[in-house]
FINUZA-972872 format. One record per residue (C-alpha): residue number from 1; z negated, y, x. Coordinates in steps of 0.5 Angstrom, whole numbers, padded with zeros to 4 digits. Example, Ala and Ser with C-alpha at 12.3 -4.5 7.8 and 13.67 -1.06 7.14 Angstrom:
# FINUZA-972872
+-----+-------+-------+-------+
| pos |     z |     y |     x |
+-----+-------+-------+-------+
|   1 | -0016 | -0009 |  0025 |
|   2 | -0014 | -0002 |  0027 |
+-----+-------+-------+-------+
//
This chain:
# FINUZA-972872
+-----+-------+-------+-------+
| pos |     z |     y |     x |
+-----+-------+-------+-------+
|   1 | -0014 |  0119 |  0097 |
|   2 | -0009 |  0115 |  0093 |
|   3 | -0002 |  0117 |  0094 |
|   4 |  0001 |  0118 |  0087 |
|   5 |  0008 |  0116 |  0087 |
|   6 |  0008 |  0116 |  0079 |
|   7 |  0010 |  0123 |  0080 |
|   8 |  0015 |  0123 |  0086 |
|   9 |  0018 |  0116 |  0083 |
|  10 |  0016 |  0116 |  0075 |
|  11 |  0021 |  0111 |  0074 |
|  12 |  0019 |  0106 |  0079 |
|  13 |  0015 |  0100 |  0075 |
|  14 |  0014 |  0095 |  0081 |
|  15 |  0010 |  0097 |  0088 |
|  16 |  0008 |  0093 |  0094 |
|  17 |  0002 |  0097 |  0097 |
|  18 | -0005 |  0096 |  0100 |
|  19 | -0012 |  0096 |  0097 |
|  20 | -0016 |  0101 |  0100 |
|  21 | -0023 |  0100 |  0097 |
|  22 | -0027 |  0095 |  0093 |
|  23 | -0034 |  0096 |  0089 |
|  24 | -0035 |  0091 |  0084 |
|  25 | -0030 |  0091 |  0079 |
|  26 | -0027 |  0098 |  0082 |
|  27 | -0021 |  0098 |  0086 |
|  28 | -0017 |  0104 |  0089 |
|  29 | -0010 |  0103 |  0093 |
|  30 | -0007 |  0106 |  0098 |
|  31 | -0001 |  0108 |  0094 |
|  32 |  0000 |  0107 |  0086 |
|  33 |  0005 |  0108 |  0081 |
|  34 | -0001 |  0106 |  0075 |
|  35 | -0002 |  0113 |  0072 |
|  36 | -0009 |  0114 |  0069 |
|  37 | -0011 |  0118 |  0063 |
|  38 | -0010 |  0125 |  0064 |
|  39 | -0008 |  0131 |  0060 |
|  40 | -0008 |  0127 |  0053 |
|  41 | -0003 |  0122 |  0056 |
|  42 | -0006 |  0115 |  0056 |
|  43 | -0006 |  0111 |  0062 |
|  44 | -0001 |  0106 |  0064 |
|  45 | -0002 |  0098 |  0062 |
|  46 |  0000 |  0093 |  0068 |
|  47 | -0003 |  0089 |  0073 |
|  48 | -0006 |  0090 |  0080 |
|  49 | -0005 |  0083 |  0085 |
|  50 | -0004 |  0079 |  0078 |
|  51 | -0010 |  0082 |  0075 |
|  52 | -0010 |  0086 |  0069 |
|  53 | -0012 |  0093 |  0069 |
|  54 | -0018 |  0094 |  0064 |
|  55 | -0019 |  0101 |  0065 |
|  56 | -0015 |  0107 |  0070 |
|  57 | -0019 |  0113 |  0071 |
|  58 | -0019 |  0119 |  0075 |
|  59 | -0025 |  0121 |  0079 |
|  60 | -0024 |  0128 |  0082 |
|  61 | -0017 |  0127 |  0086 |
|  62 | -0018 |  0120 |  0086 |
|  63 | -0016 |  0114 |  0082 |
|  64 | -0020 |  0108 |  0080 |
|  65 | -0018 |  0102 |  0077 |
|  66 | -0023 |  0097 |  0073 |
|  67 | -0021 |  0090 |  0074 |
|  68 | -0024 |  0083 |  0071 |
|  69 | -0030 |  0082 |  0074 |
|  70 | -0028 |  0075 |  0077 |
|  71 | -0022 |  0078 |  0081 |
|  72 | -0022 |  0076 |  0088 |
|  73 | -0019 |  0082 |  0092 |
|  74 | -0022 |  0086 |  0098 |
|  75 | -0020 |  0092 |  0102 |
|  76 | -0014 |  0091 |  0106 |
|  77 | -0011 |  0086 |  0101 |
|  78 | -0003 |  0087 |  0100 |
|  79 | -0002 |  0087 |  0093 |
|  80 |  0004 |  0088 |  0088 |
|  81 |  0003 |  0093 |  0082 |
|  82 |  0007 |  0092 |  0076 |
|  83 |  0007 |  0097 |  0070 |
|  84 |  0009 |  0096 |  0063 |
|  85 |  0016 |  0100 |  0064 |
|  86 |  0018 |  0100 |  0056 |
|  87 |  0011 |  0103 |  0055 |
|  88 |  0011 |  0108 |  0060 |
|  89 |  0018 |  0110 |  0058 |
|  90 |  0016 |  0112 |  0051 |
|  91 |  0010 |  0115 |  0054 |
|  92 |  0014 |  0120 |  0058 |
|  93 |  0019 |  0121 |  0052 |
|  94 |  0013 |  0123 |  0047 |
|  95 |  0010 |  0127 |  0053 |
|  96 |  0016 |  0131 |  0054 |
|  97 |  0017 |  0132 |  0046 |
|  98 |  0010 |  0134 |  0045 |
|  99 |  0011 |  0139 |  0051 |
| 100 |  0017 |  0142 |  0048 |
| 101 |  0014 |  0143 |  0041 |
| 102 |  0008 |  0146 |  0044 |
| 103 |  0012 |  0151 |  0048 |
| 104 |  0015 |  0153 |  0041 |
| 105 |  0009 |  0153 |  0037 |
| 106 |  0006 |  0158 |  0042 |
| 107 |  0012 |  0163 |  0041 |
| 108 |  0013 |  0162 |  0034 |
| 109 |  0005 |  0163 |  0032 |
| 110 |  0002 |  0169 |  0036 |
| 111 | -0005 |  0167 |  0037 |
| 112 | -0005 |  0160 |  0036 |
| 113 | -0010 |  0156 |  0040 |
| 114 | -0009 |  0149 |  0042 |
| 115 | -0015 |  0145 |  0041 |
| 116 | -0013 |  0138 |  0042 |
| 117 | -0007 |  0133 |  0045 |
| 118 | -0006 |  0126 |  0045 |
| 119 |  0000 |  0122 |  0048 |
| 120 |  0000 |  0114 |  0046 |
| 121 |  0006 |  0110 |  0046 |
| 122 |  0007 |  0110 |  0038 |
| 123 |  0007 |  0118 |  0037 |
| 124 |  0004 |  0124 |  0040 |
| 125 |  0000 |  0129 |  0037 |
| 126 | -0002 |  0137 |  0038 |
| 127 | -0008 |  0140 |  0034 |
| 128 | -0009 |  0147 |  0033 |
| 129 | -0013 |  0152 |  0030 |
| 130 | -0009 |  0156 |  0025 |
| 131 | -0011 |  0159 |  0018 |
| 132 | -0006 |  0156 |  0014 |
| 133 | -0001 |  0150 |  0013 |
| 134 |  0004 |  0149 |  0019 |
| 135 |  0008 |  0145 |  0015 |
| 136 |  0013 |  0150 |  0013 |
| 137 |  0014 |  0151 |  0020 |
| 138 |  0016 |  0144 |  0022 |
| 139 |  0023 |  0144 |  0021 |
| 140 |  0025 |  0150 |  0025 |
| 141 |  0020 |  0147 |  0031 |
| 142 |  0024 |  0141 |  0030 |
| 143 |  0031 |  0144 |  0030 |
| 144 |  0029 |  0148 |  0036 |
| 145 |  0026 |  0142 |  0040 |
| 146 |  0032 |  0138 |  0038 |
| 147 |  0037 |  0143 |  0041 |
| 148 |  0034 |  0143 |  0048 |
| 149 |  0034 |  0135 |  0048 |
| 150 |  0041 |  0135 |  0046 |
| 151 |  0043 |  0140 |  0051 |
| 152 |  0041 |  0135 |  0057 |
| 153 |  0038 |  0139 |  0061 |
| 154 |  0035 |  0137 |  0068 |
| 155 |  0028 |  0137 |  0068 |
| 156 |  0025 |  0139 |  0075 |
| 157 |  0017 |  0137 |  0076 |
| 158 |  0014 |  0139 |  0083 |
| 159 |  0007 |  0141 |  0086 |
| 160 |  0005 |  0149 |  0084 |
| 161 | -0001 |  0147 |  0089 |
| 162 |  0000 |  0141 |  0093 |
| 163 | -0007 |  0141 |  0096 |
| 164 | -0010 |  0141 |  0090 |
| 165 | -0005 |  0137 |  0086 |
| 166 | -0003 |  0142 |  0081 |
| 167 |  0004 |  0141 |  0078 |
| 168 |  0009 |  0144 |  0073 |
| 169 |  0015 |  0142 |  0070 |
| 170 |  0021 |  0147 |  0069 |
| 171 |  0027 |  0147 |  0064 |
| 172 |  0031 |  0153 |  0067 |
| 173 |  0033 |  0158 |  0062 |
| 174 |  0027 |  0155 |  0057 |
| 175 |  0020 |  0155 |  0060 |
| 176 |  0016 |  0153 |  0066 |
| 177 |  0009 |  0150 |  0064 |
| 178 |  0003 |  0147 |  0068 |
| 179 |  0003 |  0140 |  0067 |
| 180 |  0001 |  0134 |  0071 |
| 181 |  0004 |  0128 |  0067 |
| 182 |  0010 |  0123 |  0068 |
| 183 |  0016 |  0127 |  0067 |
| 184 |  0024 |  0125 |  0065 |
| 185 |  0030 |  0127 |  0069 |
| 186 |  0033 |  0130 |  0063 |
| 187 |  0032 |  0133 |  0056 |
| 188 |  0037 |  0128 |  0053 |
| 189 |  0033 |  0122 |  0055 |
| 190 |  0028 |  0124 |  0049 |
| 191 |  0032 |  0122 |  0044 |
| 192 |  0031 |  0124 |  0036 |
| 193 |  0025 |  0128 |  0034 |
| 194 |  0021 |  0128 |  0028 |
| 195 |  0015 |  0132 |  0026 |
| 196 |  0009 |  0131 |  0021 |
| 197 |  0004 |  0136 |  0019 |
| 198 | -0003 |  0133 |  0018 |
| 199 | -0009 |  0138 |  0015 |
| 200 | -0015 |  0136 |  0019 |
| 201 | -0020 |  0141 |  0015 |
| 202 | -0023 |  0148 |  0017 |
| 203 | -0017 |  0151 |  0019 |
| 204 | -0015 |  0145 |  0023 |
| 205 | -0008 |  0143 |  0023 |
| 206 | -0005 |  0137 |  0027 |
| 207 |  0003 |  0136 |  0028 |
| 208 |  0005 |  0129 |  0029 |
| 209 |  0011 |  0128 |  0034 |
| 210 |  0015 |  0121 |  0034 |
| 211 |  0022 |  0120 |  0037 |
| 212 |  0027 |  0114 |  0035 |
+-----+-------+-------+-------+
//
């Protein structure tokens, strides 16, 4: 099984490793820094052995990478993995901003149900089932989230169950939350947060999240 270094070393953008298996255009690696779409967080973009990664996907606890069909890699090859660091860092910042807003929304809206989430490098979004507009709440959510960011608190990220690869993040004094994404070292890295409300209809509310 691939060792997932994007958890233990989320700021690493270049890695030398070995190809574990090759089946047509799908390859696996002994170690990886290349995150695969999960929990709403988009996959990294980058290359393996100089070939662009067309798709990164989870299969159980394994990660498969789809390369161009004309690739020439084989099991045992030494390869260099490179990710687009600027994109990864924006994903990490937006991911954590969304986690803050979500945790605060749970506290402010008793019984609210999250029905969707997506983190891209442009913005993050959270979708909720809620019978009325969330727009009046946005200034308070943004202010509370920004206060935590501005305090620049250390973020802990670790395994809660290593065998089953379950992880969490923790901000002391605020929350401990199950999450398998890539995380920042401190809340201050998020920057300035802004929120926008969208009405999806039928009691469905969306909060779009941006960072400067």
